[in-house]
C-alpha positions as CSV (number, residue, x, y, z in Angstrom):
1,M,132.8,3.4,133.3
2,S,133.5,7.1,133.9
3,A,132.6,9.3,136.9
4,L,131.6,13.0,136.4
5,L,132.1,15.2,139.5
6,L,129.6,18.1,139.8
7,S,130.0,20.9,142.3
8,L,126.6,22.2,143.4
9,D,125.7,24.8,146.2
10,S,124.6,21.9,148.5
11,G,127.9,20.1,148.3
12,I,130.0,17.9,146.0
13,F,128.2,15.1,144.3
14,I,129.1,12.3,141.9
15,V,127.0,11.4,138.9
16,T,127.6,7.9,137.5
17,I,127.3,7.7,133.7
18,T,127.8,4.5,131.8
19,A,129.7,4.7,128.6
20,V,132.2,2.5,126.8
21,F,135.0,4.0,125.0
22,A,137.8,2.2,123.2
23,K,140.3,4.9,124.0
24,I,140.3,7.9,126.3
25,D,140.7,10.1,123.2
26,I,137.3,9.0,122.0
27,M,135.7,10.5,125.1
28,K,136.9,14.1,124.5
29,P,134.5,15.0,121.7
30,Y,131.5,13.7,123.7
31,L,132.4,15.1,127.0
32,S,130.7,18.5,126.7
33,I,127.7,16.8,125.2
34,L,127.5,14.4,128.2
35,I,127.7,17.2,130.7
36,L,125.0,19.2,129.0
37,F,122.8,16.1,128.7
38,V,123.2,15.4,132.4
39,L,122.6,19.0,133.5
40,F,120.1,20.3,131.0
41,G,118.3,17.2,129.7
42,C,115.0,18.0,128.0
43,D,113.1,15.6,130.2
44,T,112.6,17.8,133.2
45,K,110.9,15.0,135.1
46,Q,114.0,12.8,134.9
47,V,115.4,11.8,138.3
48,I,119.2,11.7,138.6
49,T,120.5,10.0,141.8
50,L,123.2,12.2,143.3
51,E,125.5,10.6,145.8
52,P,127.3,12.9,148.2
53,V,131.0,12.3,148.5
54,H,133.6,13.8,150.9
55,A,136.7,15.6,149.5
56,P,139.6,14.5,151.7
57,F,141.9,16.4,149.4
58,S,140.4,19.8,150.4
59,T,142.9,22.0,152.2
60,K,140.2,24.3,153.5
61,E,139.3,24.0,157.2
62,V,136.4,25.8,158.9
63,R,137.4,27.1,162.3
64,T,135.5,29.0,164.9
65,V,137.8,31.6,166.5
66,Q,136.9,32.6,170.0
67,K,138.1,36.1,170.8
68,Q,139.8,36.2,174.2
69,K,138.2,38.5,176.7
70,P,140.2,40.3,179.3
71,T,139.9,39.6,183.0
72,N,141.1,43.1,184.0
73,V,140.5,46.4,182.2
74,I,142.7,49.5,182.7
75,L,141.6,52.7,181.0
76,M,144.3,55.4,181.0
77,I,143.3,59.0,180.1
78,G,146.0,61.6,179.4
79,D,143.9,64.7,179.7
80,G,144.6,67.1,176.8
81,M,147.1,64.5,175.4
82,G,147.0,64.9,171.6
83,L,149.4,63.6,169.1
84,T,151.7,66.6,169.4
85,Q,151.8,66.4,173.2
86,I,152.9,62.7,172.8
87,S,155.5,63.7,170.2
88,A,156.9,66.5,172.3
89,G,157.2,64.1,175.2
90,M,158.7,61.4,173.1
91,Y,161.4,63.7,171.5
92,S,162.2,65.0,175.0
93,N,162.7,61.4,176.2
94,D,165.4,60.2,173.7
95,N,162.9,59.7,171.0
96,S,161.1,57.0,173.0
97,T,157.7,56.5,174.7
98,A,156.1,53.5,176.4
99,L,153.2,53.9,174.0
100,E,155.3,52.2,171.3
101,R,154.7,49.0,173.1
102,C,151.1,49.1,171.9
103,K,150.6,47.6,168.5
104,V,146.9,48.5,168.1
105,I,146.2,52.1,167.5
106,G,143.0,54.0,166.6
107,L,141.6,57.5,166.4
108,Q,138.6,58.8,168.3
109,K,136.3,61.7,167.4
110,T,136.0,63.9,170.5
111,H,133.2,66.3,169.7
112,A,130.4,66.8,172.2
113,F,126.6,66.6,171.5
114,D,126.2,70.2,170.6
115,N,129.8,71.5,170.2
116,L,132.6,70.5,167.9
117,V,135.1,71.3,170.7
118,T,134.4,69.2,173.7
119,D,135.3,69.7,177.3
120,S,136.6,67.0,179.7
121,A,133.2,66.4,181.2
122,A,131.3,65.7,177.9
123,S,134.2,63.6,176.6
124,A,134.6,61.6,179.7
125,T,130.8,61.0,179.8
126,A,131.1,59.7,176.2
127,F,133.7,57.1,176.9
128,S,132.5,56.2,180.4
129,C,128.8,56.1,179.7
130,G,128.4,55.9,175.9
131,V,126.4,59.0,175.2
132,K,127.2,62.3,173.5
133,T,126.2,65.1,175.8
134,Y,126.7,68.9,176.4
135,N,129.9,70.4,177.8
136,A,130.0,70.4,181.6
137,A,127.8,67.3,181.9
138,I,128.9,64.6,184.4
139,G,127.4,61.2,183.7
140,V,124.1,62.6,182.2
141,D,122.8,62.9,178.7
142,Q,121.8,66.0,176.8
143,D,118.5,66.0,178.7
144,T,120.3,65.8,182.1
145,M,119.1,62.2,182.6
146,P,121.6,59.9,184.5
147,V,123.4,57.3,182.4
148,K,125.2,54.2,183.7
149,S,129.0,54.1,183.5
150,I,131.4,51.3,182.6
151,L,132.6,51.4,186.2
152,K,129.0,50.6,187.4
153,Y,128.8,47.8,184.9
154,A,132.0,46.4,186.2
155,Q,130.7,46.5,189.7
156,D,127.6,44.5,188.6
157,R,130.1,41.8,187.5
158,N,131.6,41.8,191.0
159,M,134.8,43.5,189.8
160,P,136.5,45.8,192.2
161,T,137.1,49.3,190.8
162,G,139.6,52.1,191.2
163,L,140.3,55.7,190.2
164,V,143.7,57.5,190.4
165,A,144.1,61.1,189.1
166,S,146.6,64.0,189.3
167,S,143.6,66.3,189.7
168,T,141.0,66.4,192.4
169,I,139.1,63.1,192.6
170,V,135.9,65.2,192.0
171,H,137.3,66.7,188.8
172,A,135.5,66.1,185.5
173,T,137.1,63.0,184.2
174,P,137.2,60.8,187.3
175,A,133.7,62.1,188.4
176,C,132.1,60.8,185.2
177,F,132.8,57.3,186.3
178,Y,130.9,57.4,189.6
179,S,128.7,60.5,189.6
180,N,125.6,61.9,187.7
181,N,125.4,65.7,187.9
182,K,124.3,68.3,185.5
183,F,127.3,70.6,186.1
184,R,130.9,69.7,186.5
185,K,131.7,72.3,189.1
186,N,129.2,71.1,191.7
187,Y,132.2,69.6,193.5
188,E,130.6,69.1,196.8
189,E,127.6,67.2,195.3
190,I,130.0,65.1,193.3
191,A,132.0,64.3,196.5
192,S,128.8,63.2,198.1
193,D,128.3,60.7,195.2
194,L,131.7,59.2,195.8
195,V,130.9,58.3,199.4
196,N,128.1,55.9,198.2
197,S,129.6,54.9,194.9
198,G,131.2,51.7,196.0
199,V,134.5,52.6,194.3
200,D,137.0,50.3,196.1
201,F,140.2,52.4,195.6
202,F,140.6,56.1,194.9
203,V,143.5,58.6,195.1
204,G,143.3,62.3,194.1
205,G,143.1,65.8,195.5
206,G,140.1,67.8,196.8
207,K,140.1,67.2,200.6
208,K,138.2,70.5,201.2
209,F,135.1,69.2,199.3
210,F,134.9,66.3,201.8
211,D,135.5,67.9,205.2
212,R,135.1,71.7,204.9
213,R,132.0,72.0,202.9
214,E,130.0,75.1,202.2
215,M,126.7,73.5,201.2
216,D,126.3,71.5,204.4
217,D,128.1,70.5,207.6
218,R,128.7,66.9,206.6
219,N,132.1,65.4,207.1
220,L,132.4,63.0,204.3
221,M,135.7,61.6,205.6
222,D,133.8,60.2,208.6
223,E,131.0,58.9,206.3
224,L,133.6,57.1,204.2
225,K,135.0,55.4,207.3
226,A,131.4,54.4,208.2
227,N,131.1,52.9,204.8
228,D,134.1,50.6,205.5
229,Y,136.8,52.7,203.9
230,M,140.3,53.0,205.1
231,V,140.7,56.7,204.3
232,S,143.4,59.3,205.0
233,H,144.9,62.4,203.5
234,F,148.2,64.3,202.9
235,A,148.1,66.1,206.3
236,E,147.8,62.9,208.3
237,E,150.3,60.5,206.7
238,E,152.3,59.9,203.5
239,L,150.6,57.6,200.9
240,D,153.5,55.2,200.6
241,A,153.6,54.8,204.4
242,M,150.1,53.4,204.5
243,S,149.4,49.7,204.8
244,V,146.5,48.8,202.6
245,D,143.9,46.1,203.7
246,V,142.2,44.5,200.7
247,N,139.3,43.6,203.0
248,K,138.4,47.3,203.2
249,K,137.9,50.0,200.6
250,F,140.7,52.5,200.3
251,G,140.7,56.3,199.8
252,Y,143.5,58.9,200.0
253,L,143.2,62.6,199.3
254,T,146.5,64.1,198.2
255,A,145.8,67.9,198.4
256,D,143.3,70.3,199.9
257,K,142.4,71.6,196.5
258,D,144.2,70.8,193.2
259,P,147.4,68.8,193.5
260,I,150.6,70.7,192.5
261,P,152.4,69.9,189.2
262,V,155.0,67.1,189.1
263,S,157.6,69.8,188.4
264,G,156.6,71.4,191.7
265,G,157.1,68.3,193.7
266,R,154.0,66.1,193.3
267,D,155.2,62.6,193.7
268,Y,152.2,60.4,194.4
269,M,151.0,59.3,190.9
270,I,153.5,56.5,190.3
271,P,153.2,54.9,193.7
272,A,149.4,55.3,193.8
273,S,149.1,53.6,190.4
274,D,151.3,50.7,191.5
275,M,149.3,50.5,194.8
276,A,146.1,50.4,192.8
277,L,147.3,47.5,190.7
278,D,148.4,45.5,193.7
279,Y,145.3,46.2,195.7
280,L,142.8,45.6,192.9
281,S,144.5,42.5,191.4
282,E,144.5,40.8,194.9
283,K,141.0,41.9,195.7
284,G,139.6,41.0,192.3
285,G,141.2,37.6,191.9
286,N,139.4,35.6,189.1
287,D,136.7,38.3,188.9
288,G,139.1,40.8,187.6
289,F,139.1,44.6,188.1
290,F,138.5,47.9,186.5
291,L,140.9,50.8,187.0
292,M,141.0,54.3,185.5
293,I,144.2,56.4,185.8
294,E,144.2,60.0,184.6
295,G,147.2,62.1,183.8
296,S,145.1,65.3,184.5
297,Q,147.7,68.0,184.3
298,I,148.9,67.4,180.7
299,D,145.8,69.4,180.0
300,W,146.7,72.2,182.5
301,G,150.0,72.7,180.8
302,G,148.2,73.1,177.5
303,H,145.9,75.7,179.0
304,A,148.9,77.6,180.4
305,N,150.6,77.3,176.9
306,L,153.7,76.0,178.6
307,T,155.4,73.3,176.7
308,S,157.7,72.4,179.6
309,Y,154.6,71.8,181.8
310,V,153.1,69.6,179.1
311,V,156.3,67.6,178.7
312,S,157.0,67.1,182.4
313,E,153.5,65.8,183.0
314,F,153.6,63.5,180.0
315,L,157.0,62.1,181.0
316,E,155.6,61.1,184.4
317,Y,152.5,59.6,182.8
318,D,154.7,57.7,180.4
319,K,156.4,56.0,183.3
320,I,153.0,55.0,184.7
321,I,152.0,53.6,181.2
322,D,155.2,51.6,181.1
323,N,154.5,50.1,184.6
324,V,150.9,49.3,183.7
325,L,152.0,47.6,180.5
326,D,154.6,45.6,182.5
327,F,151.7,44.5,184.7
328,A,149.6,43.6,181.7
329,E,152.4,41.7,180.0
330,A,153.1,39.6,183.1
331,D,149.4,39.0,183.8
332,G,148.4,38.0,180.3
333,N,144.7,38.7,180.9
334,T,144.7,42.5,181.2
335,L,143.4,44.9,178.6
336,V,145.0,48.4,178.6
337,V,143.4,51.2,176.7
338,I,145.2,54.6,176.6
339,T,143.7,57.7,175.1
340,A,142.8,61.4,175.7
341,D,139.6,63.2,176.2
342,H,140.7,65.9,173.8
343,E,143.7,67.9,172.7
344,T,144.5,71.1,174.5
345,G,146.3,74.2,173.2
346,G,146.6,73.5,169.5
347,L,150.3,72.6,170.1
348,A,152.7,72.5,167.2
349,I,156.3,71.5,166.9
350,N,157.8,74.0,164.4
351,P,160.8,74.1,162.1
352,G,164.1,74.6,163.8
353,S,163.3,71.9,166.4
354,T,165.9,69.3,167.4
355,M,165.7,66.3,169.8
356,D,167.3,68.5,172.4
357,T,165.4,71.7,171.8
358,L,161.8,71.9,170.6
359,V,160.5,75.0,169.0
360,T,156.8,75.0,169.8
361,Q,153.7,77.2,169.4
362,F,150.2,77.1,170.7
363,T,147.2,78.3,168.8
364,T,144.8,78.7,171.8
365,P,144.7,78.4,175.6
366,K,141.6,76.2,175.1
367,H,140.7,72.8,173.8
368,T,140.7,72.0,170.1
369,G,138.4,69.7,168.0
370,T,141.1,67.4,166.5
371,M,140.8,63.6,166.8
372,V,143.0,62.0,169.4
373,P,144.8,58.6,169.3
374,V,143.7,55.5,171.1
375,F,146.4,52.8,172.0
376,A,145.4,49.3,173.1
377,Y,147.3,46.4,174.5
378,G,146.3,42.9,175.6
379,P,143.3,40.6,175.0
380,G,140.5,42.6,173.2
381,A,143.0,45.2,172.0
382,E,142.1,44.6,168.3
383,S,138.6,46.1,168.9
384,F,140.2,49.6,169.3
385,S,141.7,50.0,165.8
386,G,140.2,52.3,163.2
387,I,138.4,55.6,163.4
388,Y,135.3,56.0,165.6
389,E,133.3,58.2,167.9
390,N,134.4,58.5,171.5
391,T,131.2,56.8,172.6
392,E,132.5,53.6,170.9
393,I,135.2,53.3,173.6
394,F,132.4,52.7,176.1
395,E,130.6,50.2,173.7
396,K,133.8,48.3,173.1
397,L,134.7,48.1,176.8
398,K,131.1,47.1,177.6
399,A,131.2,44.3,175.0
400,L,134.4,43.0,176.5
401,V,133.5,43.4,180.2
402,V,129.8,42.8,180.3
403,E,128.5,40.9,177.3
């Protein structure tokens, strides 16, 4: 008796063939004939009984791998922070940056709907709302129709939300997360949107757009308080002197107009970011939270073509990145995504540069159309590798937060 194993698409089967051989060597000449006979016998109506057998010797194991989804999402935007800005900051910091802690790195294409060189509004709308739009658009598509942001999707999931920026809180990047406006410089209209946005925590400049308005006589500071906000500003009290109540929403305005550079004495970004983490993690609990932190003035240094301005703003932002990654590492359920809206200035580090002294040159006082890096850390980080459109940042976040 000999058993012939046949591997078919439907499994592994055994066909029993009766034969008597005096010696095993006698079987060899007939083996191929037997196989052909069994498989391709001329009687097409012949029924062969196939008995399924298991293969315990198989080393293959089918597994379903469930990708872990984050509880908390922190999106960090270094405005104007291209690869050279990062490099300049790194070389100015003993050849080190907190970004090296991120092992997943991608590249995003920054172009706007109708312009290869984007502005902050079109780019922020792309990664906050998932659509390519025209430059100067705040949370609207190319036809000026409102689109829903990732912050709003997070709110639908009962996640508390926060915004921290070294610009005004009504500036292009933060505005795209809570406002829908056809023009980025409609600051007073955008401030009105923040009052009813439901954002739980915000810190940034722009007090004048709330309490000394030109378009109407509304006092949005009072309206925020009526909407259950604990709200204050730089002229009343220092941010770090405030006691935050997680049972209330929180807002703090750091300057009347634009905040000053860090080199000029601005000192609220690090404590504000730490405060946001503490506040949102306590308030969110098991529901998690969404937080956007923008290093706005890296871009302003690029526009001014001042490398020292770029580097000082990056170095402060790098400390915030390090603190955020510390939080994410300790928490274990926090996704951190760090990117830029675009590169600013066409900055280059030229020959003759050393770690101590950089020889740099700008090609423009405006933005450029180069791709910018995306760094990711934590559960879901693997989704952010590769090269993709900036709208994909929204899609990837939405898949992790909502779906």
